[in-house]
C-alpha positions, 0 to 999 in steps of 0.5 A, spaced: 020 740 507 027 738 505 030 741 499 031 737 492 036 737 486 036 733 480 042 729 477 045 731 471 052 728 471 055 722 474 062 721 474 064 715 479 063 717 486 062 725 484 055 727 481 053 734 479 046 737 480 044 743 475 041 749 478 041 751 485 037 747 490 039 751 496 044 746 499 049 748 503 057 746 503 058 740 507 051 738 507 049 731 508 044 729 502 041 722 500 042 720 492 037 717 488 032 712 489 036 707 493 038 713 498 045 713 497 049 717 503 053 723 500 056 730 501 056 737 498 063 739 496 062 744 491 057 750 490 058 754 483 052 758 480 048 754 476 051 747 479 052 743 485 057 738 486 056 732 491 061 726 493 057 719 494 060 715 500 057 709 496 058 705 490 054 709 484 053 704 479 046 704 476 045 712 478 043 716 472 041 723 470 034 725 472 034 722 479 033 726 485 038 728 491 034 730 497 038 735 502 038 733 510 039 740 512 045 737 517 053 736 516 055 729 515 055 728 523 057 722 528 052 720 533 056 720 540 053 716 546 054 709 549 055 703 545 061 706 541 066 702 544 067 695 543 064 696 536 066 696 529 063 701 524 065 703 517 067 710 514 061 714 516 059 710 522 055 705 520 055 699 525 058 693 520 055 687 525 048 690 524 049 691 516 051 684 516 045 682 519 041 685 514 045 685 508 050 679 509 058 679 508 058 685 503 055 692 504 049 693 500 047 700 497 043 705 500 043 700 507 040 704 512 042 702 520 042 706 526 049 708 528 048 706 535 043 701 538 037 706 539 033 700 543 038 698 548 036 701 555 043 703 559 043 703 566 044 711 567 046 714 574 044 722 574 050 727 576 045 733 575 039 735 579 033 740 578 036 747 579 043 746 577 047 751 573 050 747 567 055 749 561 057 746 555 061 740 556 058 739 563 057 732 565 050 730 566 050 723 567 054 717 567 053 710 564 058 704 565 059 703 557 064 697 558 067 693 564 073 698 562 070 705 560 065 709 564 061 713 559 060 721 561 054 724 557 055 731 557 052 738 555 053 739 547 059 744 546 054 748 541 048 748 547 050 755 551 049 754 559 043 754 562 039 752 568 036 744 569 029 745 570 028 737 569 032 731 571 030 724 570 031 719 576 037 714 576 034 708 572 034 705 565 034 709 559 035 709 551 040 713 548 035 718 545 030 719 551 030 726 554 034 725 561 035 733 562 031 739 560 035 745 560 032 752 560 037 757 556 039 764 558 035 766 552 028 763 556 028 757 551 028 750 553 033 744 550 032 737 552 038 733 552 039 725 551 045 721 553 047 721 545 049 728 541 051 729 534 057 732 532 059 734 525 066 730 523 070 736 519 069 741 525 074 739 531 070 739 538 072 746 542 077 745 548 079 751 553 086 750 553 092 746 549 098 744 554 105 743 552 107 735 551 110 733 558 108 726 559 110 720 555 105 715 551 108 708 554 108 703 549 112 697 552 116 697 545 123 699 547 126 702 541 120 707 542 119 708 549 127 709 550 130 712 543 124 715 540 118 717 545 111 720 543 108 724 548 100 723 550 097 728 545 103 727 540 103 725 533 107 720 530 108 717 523 110 710 521 112 710 514 115 704 511 115 700 504 111 693 503 112 688 509 116 692 513 111 692 519 107 698 519 101 695 521 104 690 526 108 696 530 101 699 530 098 693 533 103 693 538 102 700 540 094 699 540 095 692 545 100 695 550 100 702 550 097 706 556 092 710 553 085 709 556 082 708 549 084 706 542 081 708 536 083 703 530 082 706 523 083 701 517 083 706 512 083 703 505 087 697 508 087 689 506 081 686 509 085 680 512 089 686 516 082 688 519 080 681 520 087 680 524 085 686 528 078 683 530 081 676 532 087 678 536 083 684 540 077 679 541 082 674 545 087 679 548 086 681 555 088 688 557 094 688 562 092 694 566 084 692 567 084 685 566 078 686 562 078 684 554 082 689 550 076 690 546 072 693 552 077 699 550 077 699 543 073 702 537 074 699 530 073 703 524 074 698 518 074 702 511 077 696 507 080 697 500 074 694 497 069 699 500 067 706 496 073 711 495 069 717 498 068 713 505 075 712 505 076 720 505 071 721 511 073 715 515 079 719 518 075 724 520 070 720 523 075 716 527 078 723 530 071 726 532 070 719 536 077 720 539 075 728 541 069 726 544 072 721 549 078 726 550 072 731 553 070 726 558 077 726 561 080 720 557 087 719 554 085 716 547 090 714 541 088 713 534 092 708 529 090 711 522 092 705 518 094 708 513 094 715 511 097 714 504 090 710 502 086 716 505 091 721 500 090 716 494 082 717 495 083 725 495 087 724 489 082 720 486 076 725 487 081 730 485 082 727 479 074 726 478 073 733 479 078 735 474 082 740 479 089 741 477 094 736 480 100 737 484 106 733 485 105 725 483 098 727 481 096 729 489 091 735 490 095 741 491 091 742 498 094 735 500 099 738 505 093 743 508 088 737 509 094 733 513 096 738 517 088 739 519 088 732 521 094 732 525 093 738 529 087 735 532 091 731 536 094 734 543 093 734 551 087 739 552 084 742 558 076 740 556 070 745 557 068 741 563 075 742 566 078 735 566 084 733 562 084 729 556 089 727 550 088 725 543 095 722 540 095 720 533 099 715 530 099 715 522 102 709 518 104 712 511 105 707 505 110 710 500 110 706 494 117 702 493 119 705 500 121 711 497 120 717 503 121 722 498 114 722 496 109 727 497 105 724 503 111 722 507 114 729 506 108 733 508 106 728 514 114 729 516 112 737 516 106 736 521 108 730 526 114 731 531 115 723 531 118 719 525 119 712 526 122 710 519 121 703 518 127 699 514 126 694 508 133 691 510 132 690 517 125 687 516 128 682 511 133 680 516 128 679 521 129 685 526 123 687 528 120 692 530 124 694 523 125 702 526 131 704 523 135 708 529 139 713 524 133 715 520 128 716 526 127 721 530 123 724 536 122 732 538 119 730 544 125 727 548 127 734 550 119 736 553 119 729 556 126 729 560 123 732 566 118 726 566 124 721 565 128 724 571 122 724 576 119 717 574 124 713 572 131 715 573 135 721 573 140 717 569 135 715 564 136 720 558 144 720 559 144 713 558 139 713 552 144 718 549 150 714 550 146 708 547 145 712 541 152 715 540 155 708 540 150 706 534 152 712 531 159 710 531 158 703 529 154 706 523 161 710 521 165 704 523 161 699 518 163 704 512 170 702 513 169 695 515 165 694 508 171 696 505 177 693 508 174 688 513 174 689 521 181 686 522 184 692 521 180 696 526 184 698 533 181 694 539 177 699 542 173 700 535 172 693 535 169 693 542 164 699 539 162 694 534 161 688 539 157 693 544 153 696 538 151 688 536 149 687 543 144 693 543 141 691 537 140 684 538 139 685 546 135 691 546 132 694 540 130 687 537 123 685 540 119 679 540 112 680 540 110 673 541 114 672 547 111 673 554 116 677 557 118 681 551 112 683 548 111 689 552 117 691 557 116 696 563 120 703 563 124 700 569 126 694 566 128 698 559 132 702 564 136 696 567 137 693 561 141 700 558 144 700 565 147 693 564 149 694 557 153 700 559 156 697 565 159 691 560 161 696 556 165 700 561 168 694 564 170 691 557 173 698 555 177 698 562 180 691 560 182 694 553 185 700 556 189 695 559 192 692 553 187 686 552 185 684 545 177 683 544 178 676 542 180 674 549 174 678 551 169 674 547 172 667 549 167 668 555 159 668 553 158 674 557 156 678 551 151 673 549 148 672 556 147 680 556 143 679 549 138 674 552 137 678 558 130 680 555 128 673 555 131 671 562 129 676 566 121 676 568 118 683 568 116 682 575 123 680 577 128 686 576 132 684 582 135 679 578 139 685 574 144 685 580 146 678 579 148 680 572 152 686 574 156 681 579 157 676 573 160 682 569 165 683 575 167 676 575 168 676 568 172 682 569 176 679 574 177 672 570 180 676 564 185 680 569 187 673 572 188 669 566 191 675 562 194 680 567 
């Protein structure tokens, strides 16, 4: 018999129950006659507080709240990929069939299709010993992803006493029976449940050692993120946070993408859906959606579900990590999630901290970002969860609490700049405010897999950009004419770096995603031009003479002119730089 309580107060998404109905903290409950989904968030003597994940209009005191006995959980099994859910894992396509474009209250649909039969290949047989995390069956979930069903982490090890033959089964049909060490038996199916607020267990956490290749030059070369790393993308309105995340989601070398639209505009989620359904994954040649799951919790959806959507997304990611996949989460945007926390905290009459956010904002953010990492799973495989969270500070002010607290817990900070965005320099990541603490950890990888010179070239590029910044202060005051020629050359090369290397065109076939080898060759070519030009300056040639040749413009357009699969063309550019050097010497020698 399920426990029940009676509503005595309603305050927006927060409801109060008098007495002690016997609910547990974080228990999932059904509220009122419409069976709205809620979660117990406070227990006091004589009072229980519940947050409701749906619109509470029309609820009144005296209605019944029924407990389920379980925490808010997600159903994990085949059918997650290529799907779109709301914040509490209700499939939006199924909801649309039953209630139209907008989610009606109390709508109840299965998280995953429980009728569909999947073609299952069994990986265990009778007599096998299994442990938590052991793979019991494999299913081809999409053209890109092989789904590996596992023994749930909370089931102790035991012996398989029954295993069904290969064939077609639904996700809830028992396929394996395990006799546990204490003598009891457990039936296991393709799917399992897991509470969203509890991280899935692992054996070991590895230090960062492999980069997440995104194909975006400013990220891969200057401010890399590791697999299993954390990054924040803060920026004001219109600076390109969502577009940066779209680019990473499209082109990064993660196996699976989980895109969480948390409190974002509906048109942005629509854009993701439309883009991803057309795009072809360059690695596999299959559809991009075949390795993507979307969690859409747009700004017009109930605020409490927004708070849950982040945890739903990260739990799905951990599940696929346990199979041995590299998963990347795009959380867009964590500011809207923090605003949901603020609204709920206000309703609960908690003491506000800075800018009205609750005092526990920092601990909630850290608990979320700490679920990232490169792990050794319970079954011995290795997988990673990388979290890239967008932050939308009001008015582009990076000193506000969400940005500052996020900065404490992430090791990669890609600061977007309004002035770059308005000048149409995309991605608008500013090279002076951004940083990556992974660079040192990833240096051995770059040396081995790209070139021993890679990190030295990157540092030289950064040094030129820093020099430019300090010279621009002088230029603003007294103009560039007074600068000596070597400093004028620094400004010119910095312009080449900015336009030819940092600026990237998402709509150009060759420039939207750039392999590491090409990024390195581009750096080498720019620095070779710098070296040769410097030698000419040292011989007394003025910068104006150097600029008579169009070599600087040609080096800027390398990003378009050299196809990603024809990198031998870079040799021609080196020869052209040598020709330019000799020509200037002959003419002015």
